[in-house]
N, C-alpha and C positions, 0 to 999 in steps of 0.2 A: 524518608530515605537521613544515613548516619550525617552526621554531619561533617561534612567531609572541603577541608577552605577549598578555597584558588592557587593558593598556594601548593596544598600538598596537592591538589589535582596535575596544575604545574609540574612539580616534582614525577609525577609518576609518569605524565606526558614525554619528558626529557629521556626518560628509559624506556620509553615504547620504541618496538620497534620491531616489523612483525615481516620473515620471509617466509611463504609461506607457499605451499600444496596443495594440489589437487588432491581431495582425499575421494579418494575409491575404490569400492571392495573395502569398504571396515580399515583402511590405511594409507596414510597419505603419498603422492604418487608424485612424481613431479616432472611427470612428463616429457615433454621431445628439448625441455632445456632450456627453452625463451621464457624470456618475466618481461612485467609488466610493474611500474612506479607506481604506490598507489601517491599524490598529491595531498595533502588536510590541508581545503579550505579555511583554516583556520587561518592559517599564518604561508601557507606558499612548500613547505617544506614538503619528505618526502617521507612518510610513517609506513609506509609497509614496500616488503618484492613482492610479487604472488607469479604461479605460474601462466603463462600467457597458453592456454587453449585454444583447443581448431580440435576440426574433425575423429585425430585419431585418439585424441584423450575423450571425448563424447562419447566414441565407440566403446573405446574400453569402460567408461559407464556406463554403458545402457548395456552393452553386452554383461558386467555383472553384476545389475538388476536385473534383468531380463531370467536370470540363472539363480539370482537369489528370491524369483519369482514362481518360475517354472518348475525350482524339483528343492528352495529352503525353502527352513522351515515356520518363517514371516507367517504366511499366505493362512496354510494349516492348524496355528495355533486358537488357540480357544480368544476368542474376544476378549474374556478378559487380562486373562498373560498378555495380550499386546497392549491394554489400558494403561498395567501397571508399569511397562516398560516406559511410555509416553509422558509415565507421574515421574519414574525415576527423572527421565531427562527435565522437566518441568522443576525439580527441585534442582537438578544440575547449576541450572541460569538464575535459579534463586541464588548458589548460593556466592558464583560466577559474576552478580548483578553487577556490581563496580565496574570491574574488568572489562566487560563488556558493554555497558554508558559511554565508559573512556576511547571505545574500538572504535562505538556508533559515532561518539561525538565529534572524535575523530579524523572520519575517515568520510565524513559528509555533512560538517558544520555547526547540528545542530546542538543546543545547550544542552549539559552534559547533565543536566536538574530535569529535563526532560527526556531525555536519552535515558535516566534511573529511572522516573517518577511514572510515565508512560510507554515510551515503546518495551523498555522490556516490562514491567507489568504485565502489556498487550500481549506480549510472547509468553509470558509467564504463563497469563493462563487461561491461554488456548491450549497448548497440551495439553495441562490440567484439564482445560472443560470435556476435548475430547478423548485424554485418559481418562474421564469417568461414562462416556458418553459409549465406549466403544460397545461393553458388552449391555444395554438398555435397548439396543434393537434387536425389532422380532420381525420377522419372516410371513408371509400371509398365507393362509386357508382359505381360499375361497369358496360360496356355500355353491355345490353342481350336485348336476345328477346324484341319487344316490348310488348307481353303481359304478362313480367316480372318483375319485380325487385329485382336487387342483393344486398345488403348492406354486409360491412365488417368490422364488428364494434373490437377496443383492448376494451379488459375488462379487469381491474387487475386478477393477477394469484391467490390472496388471502394471507398469512401464508406466510413468506421468513422470514429465518430464514438467521443471514448475521454472519461470523465467520470473527474476523479480525486476523490481525499480530500488531506485538510492534513496529517496527521499522516507520510507522507513523498512531497509533493510531487515526487520525481526519480525518488526511482526508482522509484512509482507507478508515473507517466506514461510512463517507462523502457522496464519491464514490457508497457506494451503498443504506445507507438508501434515501437519499431523489429523488433520481427517485424513487425506489419502493416504498414514501408514492407519489410521487409527483403522478405515477398514481393506487391512491387509492391500495396500499398495506398495512397488517398492521406486523409491523416489529418484530421480536424477535433479540437482537444483541448480542452474546458473544463477548468481548475483548478477549485481549490473557492476562495470569495467569499476567502477568510483566508488562502491561498497563492497567489496571484496570479506576485506579482512572478518568481521564479525558473522559470516555465513560459516567461512572452515569453518570455525568455531567449532558454530550450531553443529558441521556436521563430526568433529572431534566431539563431542559429548554429547552426538548419537548412540556415534559407536561406547563410548564408556556408557555409557547407559544404559546399556544392554540389547545397541538394533541387532541383528545379523549381519557380516561379512553381504554388502549388494543393500543394504538394505533401502539404504540415506548415502548416498552420492554428489560429493561436490563437485564445477568443473570453471574453475576462472576463464575468465578471456570476453570477449568485445560480442556485438549482437551481427554484425554479421558474419565471424568466424565461428565462433560456440554459437550464436545461440542459433541462425541458422542450421547448424548440423543435427543439433537439437531438433528442431525443427523439421526437418526431410527425416530423422531414421527410420527405418519399416519398422525398429525394433520398440519406439516407444508410442503408445495407446490412447493416452489420451495428454493430452498441452493445457499450462491452465499458464494466462499470462497478465499481468500487471504492466503499465504502463501505453503508451501514447498512440494514443488513434493508427499514428502510420505504423508503427511494428508491429504492431496486429492485425494490420491488412497483410502484411508480409506472412504469418505463422499463416492465415487460412490459407493462404495459395503453397507456402507448404504441405499443408497437407492434401490441398489438392493434389498434387506435384509429386506425395510420395503413398503409405497407404488410406490416406481421410482417417485419421486420425482426428478424435474427438479435440473441438478446441474451447478450448475458454475463457473468456476475454475480459479484463474489468482492464476497458481507458480510461481517457481523458474526460475531464467536465468542466462549464462557464454559468454556476451552479448559482441558481438569483436567489436570495432573501427578501421576503415582502413586509416590507412594513410598514400594515393599516394605520389610521388613527385611531382603534379604538386599541393600537395593540395596549398590552397590562401594565408595564412598564416600560418607556420610550428610554429611559437611559438607561437598561436593562438591554434594553433591544443596537442600541447601538455600539453599546461597553463589549456584548458577543458577534457583534458584527466585525470590529474594532479585528476584537480575540482572532475569530475566525481564517480573516483574511491574513493578518502580523502569526501566524502561529505555525513552525516550525515553517520558518520564510516564506509562509502563502506555498509552499512546496507541498502542496497537499491537491491531490485530482477535487477532493469534494471542496474545494476551500471556497466560498460564499461569497463569489469573486467581484459580483456583478450588486449592490446593493439597492432593490430597487423600493421607493420608501412616495408615497404620500405627498402631494404637494402643498398642503397643509400644513406637512411635519417635516417637513422634504431641508428647510434647513438648520431647523433645530436638532434631528437628528443625524447631519452632517456635522454640524459647526461639534459636538460632543464622539464624534470617527474624530476627524482631526485632532481635537484637541488630544483623545490619547493617543495620536501618532505619531503626535510632535514630546510624551511624556513617556514613549515607549522605551527603553533601554536595547540599545541594540550595539554587543559586546564580545568579549571573550567570550564564547561555547562553554570554554572551562574555567567561567567565573560564575559563580549559584545568585551571583541577583541577575545573571543577563535576561531577558523576555525576549528578544530574536538573534539568533547565530549568525552563521557566512551561508553567503548560497555555494548549492556546492562543488565552481566551480568558474574560472575564465571565464570559459565558454559563453554557461546561463548563465554571468554575470550580462554579457555584454549581449546579451538574446533578452530579457526582459529589460536592459537601461532601452535600447530598440523599437520595443514599446511603447513608453515610456512617450522618448522621442517622435513617434507615429501620432500615440495620441494626444499629442501639443500638437501636432501638424494638423489631427484633423478637425479641431479649436475647439477640443477638451481642457477646460478649466482644472492646472494643478493649483491646488489647493495646501497639498505639503508633500515633502518632498521629492521620490523624482532624482535624489543624485548617489553616486555610490559615493561610499563614505567611509572612515574608520583605513584612508589609504596609506596611513606611516606603519597596519598590520604587516603589511603583504599576503592579506586573506581579500576576501568576494565578498563584500559589504556592501548593501547598498537600506536606504532609507524607508522607511514603511509611507508607503505613497498613496493617496486619493485621492481621485480628478474627482468634478461631479459637471454638471454640462454635458454629457456625452451622447453622442445621440445614437440609436439603441443599435442601426445597420452596421455603426461603425468596425470598425474592425478591434479596437477594444472592447467594446462590451462581446463582441464573438468569438474571439477567440482566444484558446488555451492560455498564458502570461504561466506559469505556472511560479507567483513570484509574491510577491507582500507589494499588489498591486487592487484599487478597488475602482472599480468603477462604479457612482451613485445615477441612476438613472433618477425620473421622479415622474408621475402617473396620477390620471384623476378618475378611478375608479376602475369599479374591481376588478373589471373583463379587460380592459386596457391592462392590468395589473396580469389579469394571468397569461393573457397574451405575448406581454413583453418576456417571462416566464417562459414561454413552450420554444420563444423564439428565438429558435439553441440547435445547432445537431446533438451536438446530446444532451441526456436524461439520468445523468446521475445520485445527484441528489439536490436540495432546494429547500428551505426555510423557509414561514410564516408567522407572523405575526400578532396576532387577533383576541378577542376578550370577546368574542361569539363563538358560541360549538357550532351553530352553524354552517354558518363560515369556515372556520376553518377542515370541515369533514366534508367541504360540497367543493372550495379550493383545493385541499388535499388531494380530492381523487382531480381533477380537471390537471393537474402539475404532470405532466409528463417524466414522472423522474421516479429512479428506483426506493428513494428513502425521503420524507420530507418533513422535519421539525419541528414542531411549532411551535412557538414561547419557549424556543434551543436550539439551539445547534452542534453538535457534534456528538450527539448525549447518545449513551446506547452498552449491547451487553452481546454477547457469546450467543445470545440466545434468540437473537435475532439477525438476519440475514443480508449482506449487506451487496447491492450489483447495480447495473444501469442497464437501461433504456438505451434507442438509439442505438447512436456511434459512440455509446459509455461502454457498448461492450453488453454481454450474456453469462448469466450460468448466476450461480449466490454466493457469498462466501461467505463464510458465518455459518453457524445454525446446526442443528441438523441433512440443512436442505444444503449443506455443499459436501454431507455424503452420498448424492448425486451423481456429481460431478463423475467420484472413482469410480466409482460398480454401475454394473447391469443386470437389470431386472433378467430373471430366468424365470420360464412356465416351464410345469413337469405339472404334467397331465398321464395319470396311473387311472387306467382300466381297471375296474377291478371285478 
């Protein structure tokens, strides 16, 4: 990252004020005139005002996307041509990397260094990867009888509605938009009302990169209005959603109540992270556990919020995690030295602190943290928090907190560890620390999770799929498998 000082970020932030319209049919569209303010959790100050969309704006965007799909050039372009546009979009994101990082940091509170080095890197790489993949896909011609020819082709599914959350506003948008565009679909993107600014910039950059009008539309608004309208719209063929399990249920209902559109869900998690006594490096396991739960303020569906540690090493690992939590620097998201920024807003802060109070009431031992901090900033900051002696049946160990709160649970046998790990309605991710290759294979297969990390956490690249089991959702983002969500298989049988 180029050296940008705290003072320079502050200077840019003072000049930052975005007034955003929807991006529909290749142009900015103010909609009905209603707006809402975007408040930065960094200091409680308004950093933008954007159009407040509802059914009318969603309908305009879907109509534009439908026209672009049914009669426009995008689905009919050679895949290599689509790929070149996605590569150009990746380049524009790279050119605007600093301004986009500042936007993400201000709207949702993460450290600007993380926004630049991790969030933008992921978004840029995603568009680049799918741009390069676009012309590498092949159809099938199964061997049949000698007097017939069978063709199995993948065709773009149509209009895609993409609804994404605020915790990784550009990364998660890119995971849905890039493969959908590579497949030849058109998209209506609805970002969270807490982080709409970066999504609007993405829509405008897409048009600048050469996406034809109507191919990528962005409608801002809240879930009950804009999100519901998108889920119910009969012109949407596929709905891709990342967010809470509760809202995911709504989208399934919207599908049933409309046109039975396919709904792909990436939902919550309460991910276990198992540390066995033969872990190759207990200090590294503890440091990684702390990083995993405190990175992005714990606002991650994959956060390893349940640390399951063998009783023989439990106190050693716990002390190391607690020490790391106490030394972690919670600070201004615009300070490059900050390691943990602000929670997304006051409502979410109160929800996280409510879980902390409940954990104490349930009898868990609070080892560190648990309180609001940086109260003079006007922002929504909370201390890194660690509990041990957590009852596996307590709400602290069952419910997704989506904040920097770690529950440590000890176990005595490997079988007990697997049982505890799977004792959740979620199945998004899991971690395992062991030196035994056989144990790594057996336990990974036994864990009910879409991703299992062994002797690491949150590692991977775009070649591997990401998604959940059980109530963590269905379908996969990333990798070539993501294209399965945005394409339809067609069989053509030709009698010779």
